[in-house]
Backbone of each chain as nested JSON, in Angstrom:
{
  "chains": [
    {"id": "A", "residues": [
      {"number": 1, "name": "UNK", "atoms": {"N": [0.804, -1.371, 0.022], "CA": [-0.056, 0.172, -0.215], "C": [0.876, 1.104, 0.099]}},
      {"number": 2, "name": "UNK", "atoms": {"N": [1.987, 1.32, 0.857], "CA": [2.832, 2.335, 0.998], "C": [3.479, 2.628, -0.612]}},
      {"number": 3, "name": "UNK", "atoms": {"N": [3.682, 1.521, -1.046], "CA": [4.469, 1.533, -2.506], "C": [3.58, 2.445, -3.389]}},
      {"number": 4, "name": "UNK", "atoms": {"N": [2.109, 2.317, -3.237], "CA": [1.624, 3.135, -4.188], "C": [1.661, 4.556, -4.301]}},
      {"number": 5, "name": "UNK", "atoms": {"N": [2.003, 5.034, -2.939], "CA": [2.153, 6.586, -2.593], "C": [3.443, 6.622, -3.472]}},
      {"number": 6, "name": "UNK", "atoms": {"N": [4.447, 6.086, -3.17], "CA": [5.755, 6.332, -4.157], "C": [5.529, 6.348, -5.616]}},
      {"number": 7, "name": "UNK", "atoms": {"N": [4.794, 5.316, -5.972], "CA": [4.698, 5.338, -7.48], "C": [3.765, 6.534, -7.956]}},
      {"number": 8, "name": "UNK", "atoms": {"N": [3.046, 6.992, -7.449], "CA": [2.053, 8.159, -7.659], "C": [3.034, 9.368, -7.628]}},
      {"number": 9, "name": "UNK", "atoms": {"N": [4.041, 9.499, -6.698], "CA": [4.837, 10.454, -6.693], "C": [5.736, 10.674, -7.758]}},
      {"number": 10, "name": "UNK", "atoms": {"N": [6.239, 9.419, -8.185], "CA": [7.087, 9.228, -9.681], "C": [6.327, 9.703, -10.799]}},
      {"number": 11, "name": "UNK", "atoms": {"N": [4.841, 9.322, -10.746], "CA": [4.204, 9.619, -11.871], "C": [3.946, 11.135, -12.151]}},
      {"number": 12, "name": "UNK", "atoms": {"N": [3.515, 11.582, -11.071], "CA": [3.386, 13.106, -10.931], "C": [4.594, 13.77, -11.576]}},
      {"number": 13, "name": "UNK", "atoms": {"N": [5.68, 13.667, -11.022], "CA": [6.812, 13.982, -11.579], "C": [7.047, 13.773, -12.945]}},
      {"number": 14, "name": "UNK", "atoms": {"N": [6.72, 12.58, -13.625], "CA": [6.392, 12.277, -15.037], "C": [5.987, 13.151, -15.623]}},
      {"number": 15, "name": "UNK", "atoms": {"N": [4.73, 13.493, -15.087], "CA": [3.637, 14.529, -15.854], "C": [4.405, 15.862, -16.116]}},
      {"number": 16, "name": "UNK", "atoms": {"N": [5.024, 16.26, -14.851], "CA": [5.903, 17.637, -14.956], "C": [6.91, 17.406, -15.946]}},
      {"number": 17, "name": "UNK", "atoms": {"N": [7.536, 16.2, -16.365], "CA": [8.319, 15.988, -17.438], "C": [7.811, 16.295, -18.829]}},
      {"number": 18, "name": "UNK", "atoms": {"N": [6.356, 16.004, -18.969], "CA": [5.858, 16.195, -20.245], "C": [5.532, 17.713, -20.082]}},
      {"number": 19, "name": "UNK", "atoms": {"N": [5.28, 18.445, -19.244], "CA": [5.108, 19.658, -19.249], "C": [6.124, 20.53, -19.374]}},
      {"number": 20, "name": "UNK", "atoms": {"N": [7.447, 20.222, -19.37], "CA": [8.793, 20.787, -19.639], "C": [8.912, 20.847, -21.334]}},
      {"number": 21, "name": "UNK", "atoms": {"N": [8.202, 19.768, -21.965], "CA": [8.062, 19.949, -23.14], "C": [7.343, 21.169, -23.688]}},
      {"number": 22, "name": "UNK", "atoms": {"N": [6.272, 21.324, -23.192], "CA": [5.443, 22.446, -23.532], "C": [5.943, 23.697, -23.323]}},
      {"number": 23, "name": "UNK", "atoms": {"N": [6.742, 23.823, -22.134], "CA": [7.533, 24.887, -21.706], "C": [8.496, 25.427, -22.746]}},
      {"number": 24, "name": "UNK", "atoms": {"N": [9.308, 24.006, -23.481], "CA": [10.208, 24.189, -24.152], "C": [9.815, 24.877, -25.739]}},
      {"number": 25, "name": "UNK", "atoms": {"N": [8.678, 24.567, -26.065], "CA": [8.215, 24.638, -27.33], "C": [6.98, 25.521, -27.452]}},
      {"number": 26, "name": "UNK", "atoms": {"N": [6.454, 25.992, -26.268], "CA": [5.443, 26.814, -26.406], "C": [5.429, 27.997, -27.164]}},
      {"number": 27, "name": "UNK", "atoms": {"N": [4.455, 28.238, -28.118], "CA": [4.806, 29.37, -29.142], "C": [4.406, 30.82, -28.312]}},
      {"number": 28, "name": "UNK", "atoms": {"N": [3.671, 30.887, -27.551], "CA": [3.514, 31.984, -26.921], "C": [4.056, 31.948, -25.547]}},
      {"number": 29, "name": "UNK", "atoms": {"N": [3.968, 33.434, -24.857], "CA": [4.481, 33.498, -23.456], "C": [3.568, 32.851, -22.714]}},
      {"number": 30, "name": "UNK", "atoms": {"N": [2.305, 33.251, -23.116], "CA": [0.967, 32.716, -21.949], "C": [0.918, 30.979, -21.825]}},
      {"number": 31, "name": "UNK", "atoms": {"N": [1.48, 30.323, -22.801], "CA": [1.641, 29.015, -22.851], "C": [2.684, 28.506, -21.957]}},
      {"number": 32, "name": "UNK", "atoms": {"N": [3.74, 29.405, -21.8], "CA": [4.75, 28.927, -21.015], "C": [4.679, 29.33, -19.657]}},
      {"number": 33, "name": "UNK", "atoms": {"N": [3.826, 30.514, -19.326], "CA": [3.353, 30.779, -18.009], "C": [2.4, 29.492, -17.336]}},
      {"number": 34, "name": "UNK", "atoms": {"N": [1.389, 29.103, -18.07], "CA": [0.516, 28.165, -17.794], "C": [1.371, 26.793, -17.285]}},
      {"number": 35, "name": "UNK", "atoms": {"N": [2.241, 26.517, -18.396], "CA": [3.057, 25.181, -18.327], "C": [3.89, 25.37, -16.958]}},
      {"number": 36, "name": "UNK", "atoms": {"N": [4.367, 26.384, -16.634], "CA": [5.227, 26.647, -15.608], "C": [4.406, 26.648, -14.128]}},
      {"number": 37, "name": "UNK", "atoms": {"N": [3.124, 27.133, -14.268], "CA": [2.446, 27.227, -13.163], "C": [1.878, 25.512, -12.72]}},
      {"number": 38, "name": "UNK", "atoms": {"N": [1.671, 24.788, -13.948], "CA": [1.101, 23.393, -13.704], "C": [2.349, 22.587, -13.106]}},
      {"number": 39, "name": "UNK", "atoms": {"N": [3.604, 23.032, -13.647], "CA": [4.982, 22.179, -13.109], "C": [5.192, 22.321, -11.711]}},
      {"number": 40, "name": "UNK", "atoms": {"N": [4.822, 23.521, -11.19], "CA": [4.819, 23.798, -9.759], "C": [3.759, 22.959, -9.066]}},
      {"number": 41, "name": "UNK", "atoms": {"N": [2.396, 22.931, -9.596], "CA": [1.583, 22.121, -9.114], "C": [1.806, 20.788, -9.044]}},
      {"number": 42, "name": "UNK", "atoms": {"N": [2.581, 20.172, -10.091], "CA": [2.851, 18.75, -10.029], "C": [3.747, 18.422, -9.146]}},
      {"number": 43, "name": "UNK", "atoms": {"N": [4.975, 19.498, -8.944], "CA": [5.944, 19.271, -7.96], "C": [5.42, 19.138, -6.477]}},
      {"number": 44, "name": "UNK", "atoms": {"N": [4.53, 20.098, -6.231], "CA": [3.805, 20.228, -4.874], "C": [3.202, 18.585, -4.788]}},
      {"number": 45, "name": "UNK", "atoms": {"N": [2.386, 18.364, -5.863], "CA": [1.712, 17.003, -5.382], "C": [2.758, 16.043, -5.173]}},
      {"number": 46, "name": "UNK", "atoms": {"N": [3.768, 15.821, -5.982], "CA": [4.739, 14.972, -5.985], "C": [5.31, 14.754, -4.528]}},
      {"number": 47, "name": "UNK", "atoms": {"N": [5.468, 16.075, -3.998], "CA": [6.212, 16.445, -2.733], "C": [5.111, 15.891, -1.476]}},
      {"number": 48, "name": "UNK", "atoms": {"N": [4.048, 16.009, -1.84], "CA": [2.85, 15.411, -0.685], "C": [2.891, 14.043, -0.579]}},
      {"number": 49, "name": "UNK", "atoms": {"N": [2.92, 13.599, -1.884], "CA": [2.815, 11.949, -2.045], "C": [4.037, 11.354, -1.235]}},
      {"number": 50, "name": "UNK", "atoms": {"N": [5.19, 11.853, -1.747], "CA": [6.523, 11.543, -1.308], "C": [6.497, 11.636, 0.253]}},
      {"number": 51, "name": "UNK", "atoms": {"N": [5.968, 12.606, 0.97], "CA": [5.766, 12.939, 2.148], "C": [5.1, 11.786, 2.857]}},
      {"number": 52, "name": "UNK", "atoms": {"N": [4.013, 11.573, 2.228], "CA": [3.161, 10.17, 2.701], "C": [3.909, 8.883, 2.582]}},
      {"number": 53, "name": "UNK", "atoms": {"N": [4.598, 8.871, 1.421], "CA": [5.638, 7.617, 1.2], "C": [6.659, 7.441, 2.377]}},
      {"number": 54, "name": "UNK", "atoms": {"N": [7.558, 8.458, 2.508], "CA": [8.418, 8.352, 3.325], "C": [8.31, 8.656, 4.974]}},
      {"number": 55, "name": "UNK", "atoms": {"N": [6.967, 9.082, 5.288], "CA": [6.211, 9.139, 6.566], "C": [6.959, 10.044, 7.508]}},
      {"number": 56, "name": "UNK", "atoms": {"N": [7.064, 11.373, 6.716], "CA": [7.732, 12.567, 7.376], "C": [6.841, 13.514, 7.186]}},
      {"number": 57, "name": "UNK", "atoms": {"N": [6.395, 14.284, 8.584], "CA": [5.248, 15.39, 8.334], "C": [6.427, 16.481, 8.223]}},
      {"number": 58, "name": "UNK", "atoms": {"N": [7.565, 16.654, 8.465], "CA": [8.111, 17.977, 8.157], "C": [8.399, 18.109, 6.779]}},
      {"number": 59, "name": "UNK", "atoms": {"N": [7.946, 17.136, 5.864], "CA": [8.23, 17.53, 4.403], "C": [6.766, 18.347, 3.86]}},
      {"number": 60, "name": "UNK", "atoms": {"N": [5.573, 18.221, 4.661], "CA": [4.401, 18.868, 4.416], "C": [4.802, 20.017, 4.596]}},
      {"number": 61, "name": "UNK", "atoms": {"N": [5.296, 20.663, 5.176], "CA": [5.767, 21.966, 5.479], "C": [6.271, 22.857, 4.123]}},
      {"number": 62, "name": "UNK", "atoms": {"N": [7.41, 21.857, 3.63], "CA": [7.858, 22.362, 2.19], "C": [6.758, 22.565, 1.29]}},
      {"number": 63, "name": "UNK", "atoms": {"N": [5.946, 21.456, 1.121], "CA": [4.898, 21.455, 0.311], "C": [4.04, 22.526, 0.231]}},
      {"number": 64, "name": "UNK", "atoms": {"N": [3.486, 23.028, 1.676], "CA": [2.902, 24.392, 1.854], "C": [3.445, 25.505, 1.198]}},
      {"number": 65, "name": "UNK", "atoms": {"N": [4.807, 25.45, 1.738], "CA": [5.646, 26.654, 1.165], "C": [5.449, 26.819, -0.433]}},
      {"number": 66, "name": "UNK", "atoms": {"N": [5.873, 25.665, -1.026], "CA": [5.825, 25.636, -2.429], "C": [4.482, 25.973, -3.209]}},
      {"number": 67, "name": "UNK", "atoms": {"N": [3.371, 25.498, -2.685], "CA": [2.129, 25.737, -3.129], "C": [1.78, 27.358, -3.155]}},
      {"number": 68, "name": "UNK", "atoms": {"N": [2.228, 27.813, -2.162], "CA": [1.749, 29.415, -1.693], "C": [2.718, 30.34, -2.49]}},
      {"number": 69, "name": "UNK", "atoms": {"N": [4.02, 29.848, -2.756], "CA": [4.827, 30.813, -3.525], "C": [4.878, 30.574, -4.794]}},
      {"number": 70, "name": "UNK", "atoms": {"N": [4.436, 29.318, -5.416], "CA": [4.059, 29.257, -6.894], "C": [2.856, 30.193, -7.262]}},
      {"number": 71, "name": "UNK", "atoms": {"N": [1.935, 30.177, -6.207], "CA": [0.904, 31.303, -6.567], "C": [1.349, 32.678, -6.609]}},
      {"number": 72, "name": "UNK", "atoms": {"N": [2.151, 33.012, -5.762], "CA": [2.848, 34.403, -5.835], "C": [3.471, 34.76, -7.215]}},
      {"number": 73, "name": "UNK", "atoms": {"N": [4.315, 33.52, -7.514], "CA": [5.118, 33.895, -8.557], "C": [4.148, 33.883, -9.992]}},
      {"number": 74, "name": "UNK", "atoms": {"N": [3.117, 33.126, -9.897], "CA": [2.001, 33.283, -11.004], "C": [1.59, 34.735, -11.171]}},
      {"number": 75, "name": "UNK", "atoms": {"N": [1.431, 35.147, -9.953], "CA": [0.918, 36.647, -9.893], "C": [1.764, 37.731, -10.409]}},
      {"number": 76, "name": "UNK", "atoms": {"N": [3.246, 37.399, -10.024], "CA": [4.304, 38.35, -10.602], "C": [4.323, 38.262, -11.954]}},
      {"number": 77, "name": "UNK", "atoms": {"N": [4.219, 36.817, -12.66], "CA": [4.322, 36.731, -14.199], "C": [3.114, 37.376, -14.848]}},
      {"number": 78, "name": "UNK", "atoms": {"N": [1.811, 37.436, -14.289], "CA": [0.78, 38.084, -14.638], "C": [0.882, 39.543, -14.801]}},
      {"number": 79, "name": "UNK", "atoms": {"N": [1.415, 39.848, -13.884], "CA": [1.509, 41.558, -13.641], "C": [2.485, 41.997, -14.709]}},
      {"number": 80, "name": "UNK", "atoms": {"N": [3.553, 41.3, -14.904], "CA": [4.632, 41.95, -16.114], "C": [4.066, 41.235, -17.34]}},
      {"number": 81, "name": "UNK", "atoms": {"N": [3.198, 40.549, -17.486], "CA": [2.463, 40.278, -18.879], "C": [1.47, 41.303, -19.076]}},
      {"number": 82, "name": "UNK", "atoms": {"N": [0.921, 41.811, -18.257], "CA": [-0.258, 42.719, -18.164], "C": [0.472, 44.055, -18.596]}},
      {"number": 83, "name": "UNK", "atoms": {"N": [1.679, 44.485, -18.019], "CA": [2.354, 45.885, -18.318], "C": [2.967, 45.665, -19.79]}},
      {"number": 84, "name": "UNK", "atoms": {"N": [3.085, 44.582, -20.316], "CA": [3.441, 44.403, -21.749], "C": [5.039, 44.366, -21.825]}},
      {"number": 85, "name": "UNK", "atoms": {"N": [5.734, 44.206, -20.635], "CA": [7.312, 44.199, -20.633], "C": [7.783, 43.149, -21.402]}},
      {"number": 86, "name": "UNK", "atoms": {"N": [6.882, 41.982, -21.5], "CA": [7.709, 40.845, -22.115], "C": [7.391, 40.503, -23.605]}}
    ]},
    {"id": "B", "residues": [
      {"number": 1, "name": "UNK", "atoms": {"N": [12.556, 2.407, -4.21], "CA": [11.817, 3.218, -5.055], "C": [12.049, 4.724, -5.049]}},
      {"number": 2, "name": "UNK", "atoms": {"N": [13.33, 4.89, -3.957], "CA": [13.55, 6.283, -3.848], "C": [14.425, 6.857, -4.963]}},
      {"number": 3, "name": "UNK", "atoms": {"N": [15.158, 5.788, -5.761], "CA": [16.395, 6.225, -6.423], "C": [15.482, 6.661, -7.944]}},
      {"number": 4, "name": "UNK", "atoms": {"N": [14.265, 6.192, -8.135], "CA": [13.95, 6.703, -9.527], "C": [13.299, 7.979, -9.323]}},
      {"number": 5, "name": "UNK", "atoms": {"N": [12.559, 8.195, -8.262], "CA": [12.474, 9.843, -8.073], "C": [13.521, 10.597, -8.151]}},
      {"number": 6, "name": "UNK", "atoms": {"N": [14.412, 10.045, -7.53], "CA": [15.748, 11.028, -7.501], "C": [16.28, 11.149, -8.83]}},
      {"number": 7, "name": "UNK", "atoms": {"N": [16.326, 9.95, -9.679], "CA": [16.865, 10.327, -11.004], "C": [16.145, 11.06, -11.797]}},
      {"number": 8, "name": "UNK", "atoms": {"N": [14.647, 10.898, -11.555], "CA": [13.803, 11.56, -12.571], "C": [13.781, 13.202, -12.092]}},
      {"number": 9, "name": "UNK", "atoms": {"N": [13.97, 13.592, -10.975], "CA": [14.396, 14.938, -10.756], "C": [15.457, 15.39, -11.277]}},
      {"number": 10, "name": "UNK", "atoms": {"N": [16.723, 14.699, -11.254], "CA": [17.902, 15.082, -11.904], "C": [17.699, 15.198, -13.328]}},
      {"number": 11, "name": "UNK", "atoms": {"N": [16.877, 14.329, -14.144], "CA": [16.736, 14.607, -15.391], "C": [15.865, 15.729, -15.702]}},
      {"number": 12, "name": "UNK", "atoms": {"N": [14.909, 16.123, -14.815], "CA": [14.296, 17.37, -15.365], "C": [14.917, 18.665, -15.05]}},
      {"number": 13, "name": "UNK", "atoms": {"N": [15.951, 18.625, -13.774], "CA": [16.563, 19.601, -13.442], "C": [17.849, 19.983, -14.944]}},
      {"number": 14, "name": "UNK", "atoms": {"N": [18.402, 18.716, -15.2], "CA": [19.236, 18.864, -16.409], "C": [18.618, 19.47, -17.569]}},
      {"number": 15, "name": "UNK", "atoms": {"N": [17.43, 19.096, -17.923], "CA": [16.426, 19.483, -18.926], "C": [16.309, 20.768, -18.844]}},
      {"number": 16, "name": "UNK", "atoms": {"N": [15.984, 21.432, -17.819], "CA": [15.749, 22.794, -17.429], "C": [16.681, 23.689, -17.772]}},
      {"number": 17, "name": "UNK", "atoms": {"N": [17.933, 23.113, -16.988], "CA": [19.227, 23.771, -17.243], "C": [19.582, 24.069, -18.728]}},
      {"number": 18, "name": "UNK", "atoms": {"N": [19.624, 22.822, -19.558], "CA": [19.874, 23.178, -20.952], "C": [18.986, 24.012, -21.629]}},
      {"number": 19, "name": "UNK", "atoms": {"N": [17.444, 24.087, -21.246], "CA": [16.887, 24.815, -21.813], "C": [16.99, 26.519, -21.294]}},
      {"number": 20, "name": "UNK", "atoms": {"N": [17.561, 26.727, -20.129], "CA": [18.051, 28.159, -19.763], "C": [19.075, 28.629, -20.816]}},
      {"number": 21, "name": "UNK", "atoms": {"N": [19.855, 27.929, -21.132], "CA": [21.02, 28.383, -22.153], "C": [20.547, 28.35, -23.588]}},
      {"number": 22, "name": "UNK", "atoms": {"N": [19.764, 27.445, -24.051], "CA": [19.33, 27.327, -25.276], "C": [18.27, 27.967, -25.873]}},
      {"number": 23, "name": "UNK", "atoms": {"N": [17.337, 28.311, -24.935], "CA": [16.138, 29.164, -25.227], "C": [16.537, 30.423, -25.992]}},
      {"number": 24, "name": "UNK", "atoms": {"N": [15.882, 30.893, -27.029], "CA": [16.14, 32.147, -27.444], "C": [15.435, 33.355, -26.808]}},
      {"number": 25, "name": "UNK", "atoms": {"N": [14.093, 32.841, -26.447], "CA": [13.309, 33.806, -25.732], "C": [13.744, 33.974, -24.553]}},
      {"number": 26, "name": "UNK", "atoms": {"N": [14.033, 35.353, -24.178], "CA": [14.601, 35.63, -22.717], "C": [13.403, 35.453, -21.672]}},
      {"number": 27, "name": "UNK", "atoms": {"N": [12.114, 35.533, -21.731], "CA": [11.402, 35.321, -20.627], "C": [10.965, 33.823, -20.407]}},
      {"number": 28, "name": "UNK", "atoms": {"N": [11.105, 33.169, -21.677], "CA": [11.057, 31.714, -21.706], "C": [12.308, 31.146, -20.879]}},
      {"number": 29, "name": "UNK", "atoms": {"N": [13.418, 31.773, -20.984], "CA": [14.762, 31.242, -20.453], "C": [14.456, 31.468, -18.784]}},
      {"number": 30, "name": "UNK", "atoms": {"N": [13.735, 32.652, -18.473], "CA": [13.624, 32.808, -17.101], "C": [12.622, 32.026, -16.351]}},
      {"number": 31, "name": "UNK", "atoms": {"N": [11.679, 31.637, -17.241], "CA": [10.74, 30.634, -16.843], "C": [11.388, 29.171, -16.582]}},
      {"number": 32, "name": "UNK", "atoms": {"N": [12.175, 29.041, -17.505], "CA": [12.909, 27.801, -17.266], "C": [13.866, 27.552, -16.196]}},
      {"number": 33, "name": "UNK", "atoms": {"N": [14.321, 28.713, -15.764], "CA": [15.276, 29.004, -14.563], "C": [14.371, 28.871, -13.302]}},
      {"number": 34, "name": "UNK", "atoms": {"N": [13.041, 29.32, -13.266], "CA": [12.026, 28.942, -12.174], "C": [11.686, 27.542, -12.233]}},
      {"number": 35, "name": "UNK", "atoms": {"N": [11.595, 26.813, -13.253], "CA": [11.451, 25.378, -13.177], "C": [12.574, 24.714, -12.623]}},
      {"number": 36, "name": "UNK", "atoms": {"N": [13.53, 24.965, -12.813], "CA": [15.048, 24.506, -12.48], "C": [15.065, 24.689, -10.781]}},
      {"number": 37, "name": "UNK", "atoms": {"N": [14.666, 25.685, -10.428], "CA": [14.504, 25.951, -8.838], "C": [13.641, 25.089, -8.078]}},
      {"number": 38, "name": "UNK", "atoms": {"N": [12.423, 24.991, -8.95], "CA": [11.181, 24.312, -8.405], "C": [11.72, 22.87, -8.181]}},
      {"number": 39, "name": "UNK", "atoms": {"N": [12.179, 22.167, -9.3], "CA": [12.36, 20.895, -9.212], "C": [13.487, 20.589, -8.176]}},
      {"number": 40, "name": "UNK", "atoms": {"N": [14.692, 21.54, -8.143], "CA": [15.777, 21.462, -7.596], "C": [15.433, 21.543, -5.819]}},
      {"number": 41, "name": "UNK", "atoms": {"N": [14.421, 22.276, -5.645], "CA": [13.665, 22.07, -4.209], "C": [13.019, 20.725, -4.032]}},
      {"number": 42, "name": "UNK", "atoms": {"N": [12.517, 20.355, -4.92], "CA": [11.953, 18.799, -4.833], "C": [13.037, 17.646, -4.421]}},
      {"number": 43, "name": "UNK", "atoms": {"N": [13.951, 17.929, -5.42], "CA": [15.368, 17.017, -5.324], "C": [15.884, 17.091, -3.944]}},
      {"number": 44, "name": "UNK", "atoms": {"N": [15.805, 18.356, -3.139], "CA": [16.325, 18.578, -1.914], "C": [15.666, 17.811, -0.802]}},
      {"number": 45, "name": "UNK", "atoms": {"N": [14.344, 17.889, -1.144], "CA": [13.512, 17.184, -0.234], "C": [13.745, 15.552, -0.263]}},
      {"number": 46, "name": "UNK", "atoms": {"N": [13.737, 15.268, -1.738], "CA": [14.021, 13.854, -1.844], "C": [15.209, 13.427, -1.191]}},
      {"number": 47, "name": "UNK", "atoms": {"N": [16.324, 14.14, -1.148], "CA": [17.595, 13.606, -0.334], "C": [17.456, 13.977, 0.831]}},
      {"number": 48, "name": "UNK", "atoms": {"N": [16.622, 14.401, 1.429], "CA": [16.208, 14.654, 2.977], "C": [16.712, 15.889, 3.673]}},
      {"number": 49, "name": "UNK", "atoms": {"N": [16.658, 17.184, 2.791], "CA": [17.182, 18.299, 3.504], "C": [16.121, 19.19, 3.01]}},
      {"number": 50, "name": "UNK", "atoms": {"N": [14.896, 19.01, 4.04], "CA": [13.686, 20.196, 3.896], "C": [14.029, 21.504, 4.025]}},
      {"number": 51, "name": "UNK", "atoms": {"N": [15.131, 21.839, 4.879], "CA": [15.258, 23.211, 5.186], "C": [15.895, 23.805, 4.183]}},
      {"number": 52, "name": "UNK", "atoms": {"N": [17.109, 23.027, 3.455], "CA": [17.448, 23.629, 2.237], "C": [16.452, 23.906, 1.003]}},
      {"number": 53, "name": "UNK", "atoms": {"N": [15.48, 22.996, 1.273], "CA": [14.477, 23.051, 0.162], "C": [13.528, 24.422, 0.525]}},
      {"number": 54, "name": "UNK", "atoms": {"N": [13.431, 24.872, 1.647], "CA": [12.64, 26.08, 1.91], "C": [13.434, 27.3, 1.112]}},
      {"number": 55, "name": "UNK", "atoms": {"N": [14.591, 27.19, 1.48], "CA": [15.376, 28.395, 0.833], "C": [15.246, 28.303, -0.686]}},
      {"number": 56, "name": "UNK", "atoms": {"N": [15.488, 27.13, -1.205], "CA": [15.776, 26.992, -2.702], "C": [14.422, 27.544, -3.25]}},
      {"number": 57, "name": "UNK", "atoms": {"N": [13.251, 26.946, -2.75], "CA": [12.088, 27.319, -3.349], "C": [11.896, 28.894, -3.41]}},
      {"number": 58, "name": "UNK", "atoms": {"N": [11.878, 29.625, -2.36], "CA": [11.666, 30.906, -1.96], "C": [12.785, 31.796, -2.959]}},
      {"number": 59, "name": "UNK", "atoms": {"N": [13.953, 31.517, -2.85], "CA": [15.093, 32.351, -3.623], "C": [14.941, 31.744, -5.064]}},
      {"number": 60, "name": "UNK", "atoms": {"N": [15.359, 30.456, -5.244], "CA": [15.733, 30.025, -6.493], "C": [14.27, 29.89, -7.495]}},
      {"number": 61, "name": "UNK", "atoms": {"N": [13.28, 29.532, -7.005], "CA": [12.286, 29.456, -7.801], "C": [11.262, 30.694, -7.834]}},
      {"number": 62, "name": "UNK", "atoms": {"N": [11.355, 31.739, -6.991], "CA": [10.558, 32.905, -6.964], "C": [11.514, 34.039, -7.308]}},
      {"number": 63, "name": "UNK", "atoms": {"N": [12.328, 34.175, -6.433], "CA": [13.074, 35.442, -6.415], "C": [14.096, 36.051, -7.53]}},
      {"number": 64, "name": "UNK", "atoms": {"N": [14.72, 34.843, -7.801], "CA": [15.786, 34.836, -8.808], "C": [15.141, 35.157, -10.163]}},
      {"number": 65, "name": "UNK", "atoms": {"N": [14.454, 34.389, -10.68], "CA": [13.527, 34.532, -12.303], "C": [12.899, 35.954, -11.834]}},
      {"number": 66, "name": "UNK", "atoms": {"N": [12.244, 36.296, -10.807], "CA": [11.688, 37.597, -10.733], "C": [12.636, 38.865, -10.99]}},
      {"number": 67, "name": "UNK", "atoms": {"N": [13.926, 38.713, -10.41], "CA": [14.838, 39.582, -10.363], "C": [15.428, 39.661, -12.081]}},
      {"number": 68, "name": "UNK", "atoms": {"N": [15.383, 38.523, -12.71], "CA": [15.941, 38.363, -13.945], "C": [14.781, 39.104, -14.788]}},
      {"number": 69, "name": "UNK", "atoms": {"N": [13.568, 38.837, -14.623], "CA": [12.284, 39.256, -15.302], "C": [12.64, 40.971, -15.265]}},
      {"number": 70, "name": "UNK", "atoms": {"N": [12.629, 41.391, -13.944], "CA": [12.585, 42.907, -13.797], "C": [13.994, 43.67, -14.7]}},
      {"number": 71, "name": "UNK", "atoms": {"N": [14.971, 42.843, -14.619], "CA": [15.971, 43.242, -15.352], "C": [15.824, 43.334, -16.683]}},
      {"number": 72, "name": "UNK", "atoms": {"N": [15.342, 42.202, -17.316], "CA": [14.957, 42.148, -18.873], "C": [14.12, 43.438, -19.251]}},
      {"number": 73, "name": "UNK", "atoms": {"N": [13.031, 43.431, -18.457], "CA": [11.955, 44.401, -18.711], "C": [12.636, 45.954, -18.789]}},
      {"number": 74, "name": "UNK", "atoms": {"N": [13.434, 46.132, -18.019], "CA": [14.131, 47.368, -17.847], "C": [15.095, 47.586, -18.849]}},
      {"number": 75, "name": "UNK", "atoms": {"N": [15.953, 46.573, -19.581], "CA": [16.678, 46.635, -20.595], "C": [15.689, 46.996, -21.899]}},
      {"number": 76, "name": "UNK", "atoms": {"N": [14.622, 46.334, -21.839], "CA": [13.835, 46.392, -23.318], "C": [13.218, 47.699, -23.359]}},
      {"number": 77, "name": "UNK", "atoms": {"N": [13.176, 48.393, -22.272], "CA": [12.352, 49.658, -22.646], "C": [13.534, 50.553, -23.122]}},
      {"number": 78, "name": "UNK", "atoms": {"N": [14.461, 50.471, -23.14], "CA": [15.563, 51.357, -23.714], "C": [16.143, 50.77, -25.126]}},
      {"number": 79, "name": "UNK", "atoms": {"N": [15.766, 49.859, -25.54], "CA": [16.115, 49.219, -26.846], "C": [15.035, 49.51, -27.91]}},
      {"number": 80, "name": "UNK", "atoms": {"N": [15.315, 50.253, -28.695], "CA": [14.123, 50.649, -29.636], "C": [13.804, 49.11, -30.564]}},
      {"number": 81, "name": "UNK", "atoms": {"N": [15.292, 48.764, -31.335], "CA": [14.974, 47.424, -32.003], "C": [15.059, 46.34, -31.227]}},
      {"number": 82, "name": "UNK", "atoms": {"N": [14.012, 45.508, -31.183], "CA": [14.154, 44.209, -30.311], "C": [15.009, 43.296, -30.844]}},
      {"number": 83, "name": "UNK", "atoms": {"N": [15.417, 43.163, -32.089], "CA": [16.413, 42.21, -32.714], "C": [17.978, 42.441, -32.102]}},
      {"number": 84, "name": "UNK", "atoms": {"N": [18.111, 43.704, -31.687], "CA": [19.242, 43.772, -31.104], "C": [19.526, 43.23, -29.917]}},
      {"number": 85, "name": "UNK", "atoms": {"N": [18.621, 42.64, -29.144], "CA": [18.738, 41.97, -27.985], "C": [19.289, 40.447, -28.267]}},
      {"number": 86, "name": "UNK", "atoms": {"N": [19.405, 40.182, -29.542], "CA": [19.785, 38.668, -29.882], "C": [18.622, 37.924, -30.04]}},
      {"number": 87, "name": "UNK", "atoms": {"N": [17.498, 38.373, -29.969], "CA": [16.167, 37.206, -30.009], "C": [15.776, 37.458, -31.437]}},
      {"number": 88, "name": "UNK", "atoms": {"N": [15.229, 36.439, -31.874], "CA": [14.425, 36.681, -33.234], "C": [13.396, 37.748, -33.174]}},
      {"number": 89, "name": "UNK", "atoms": {"N": [13.086, 38.346, -34.54], "CA": [12.049, 39.33, -34.378], "C": [10.773, 38.414, -34.121]}},
      {"number": 90, "name": "UNK", "atoms": {"N": [9.808, 39.359, -33.378], "CA": [8.478, 39.072, -32.84], "C": [7.756, 38.827, -33.875]}},
      {"number": 91, "name": "UNK", "atoms": {"N": [7.156, 37.414, -33.902], "CA": [5.76, 37.273, -34.815], "C": [4.414, 37.599, -33.91]}},
      {"number": 92, "name": "UNK", "atoms": {"N": [3.538, 37.891, -34.622], "CA": [2.565, 38.82, -33.859], "C": [1.803, 37.68, -32.834]}},
      {"number": 93, "name": "UNK", "atoms": {"N": [2.025, 36.463, -32.916], "CA": [1.444, 35.561, -31.953], "C": [2.246, 35.321, -30.788]}},
      {"number": 94, "name": "UNK", "atoms": {"N": [3.337, 35.967, -30.606], "CA": [4.129, 36.015, -29.396], "C": [3.577, 37.135, -28.403]}},
      {"number": 95, "name": "UNK", "atoms": {"N": [2.771, 38.086, -29.035], "CA": [2.465, 39.181, -27.834], "C": [1.182, 38.788, -27.038]}},
      {"number": 96, "name": "UNK", "atoms": {"N": [1.165, 38.927, -26.001], "CA": [0.032, 38.509, -25.028], "C": [-1.262, 39.175, -25.365]}}
    ]}
  ]
}
């Protein structure tokens, strides 16, 4: 049962690897912003499942920081896109 | 099963680092830098250092790409011809 949690963590990171392809060849800037935000979400989920797999509650703290700061990062990217600086 | 996640993180970090160097679009390169910071934070956690992962996520994934973004924006306001920056000329689809 615990092995499934580790497997899900690996698969989430594999999905992030697929999103890297979109970030590499995305034709517009907005494609890349969305791909980056999705990669952050996938990394957070992978971290959560890894915390359950490794049975360490201190790792959940890092996942909380990653989720909240990826939100702030997306906000910064959106602000710069809005001002037309990119 | 630890080592699969380990090497997968390393593969994504290496791909992102190659993208930072190879991408011609400067905003895309800054986003690839943010990707490297995020997945490197995940790698720190997998290797068992959550306190380093805190600093890596805050600085490497958010603050450093934002600094590059501000610098790129400030440079671009002073350059009339965008092809002087070494980027290919814009196609209209690239504008938000």
